[in-house]
N, C-alpha and C positions, 0 to 999 in steps of 0.2 A: 555256233550260236544261231539262234532263231532270227529270222528276218523281222525288221520293224516296218511299220507302215501298212499301207493298203495291200490287200491280196491282189495279185496281178491279173491272173487269167481266168478267174472263176466264172464271170458272167458270160464270156465268150464261149467257154466250154459248155455251160448250161444251155445256151442258145443252140449250139451245134448239136448237142445231145437231143434237144427237143425236135430239131429239124430231122435228124436221122431217124428218130422214133416215128415221126409222122410219115416219113418215106417208107419205113418198114411196114407200118400199119396199112398204108395204101397198097403196097405190093401184096401183102397178105390178103387183103379184101379182094383185090383183083383176081388173085389166084383162086380164092374160094368161089367167086362169081363165075369164073371160067369153068371150074369143075362142076358147078351146078348146071350151067348151060349144057355142058357135055353130057351129064347124066340125063337131062331132059331129052336131048337129041337121041341118045341111045335108047331110052325108054320108048320114045315115039317110033323109032325104027323097029324095035322089037314087037311093038303092038301091030305094026303093019304087016308083019310076016304071017 
């Protein structure tokens, strides 16, 4: 039989998912920024040769 009444854990899960997604996006952006800085450093080093 189906449960009656209010759904229990949906809002908490939604908040958790939102926070996890925010964290993943932050890490992804930091990784991209690091890669860009590294490329710039490598390019500068190659120009000095």
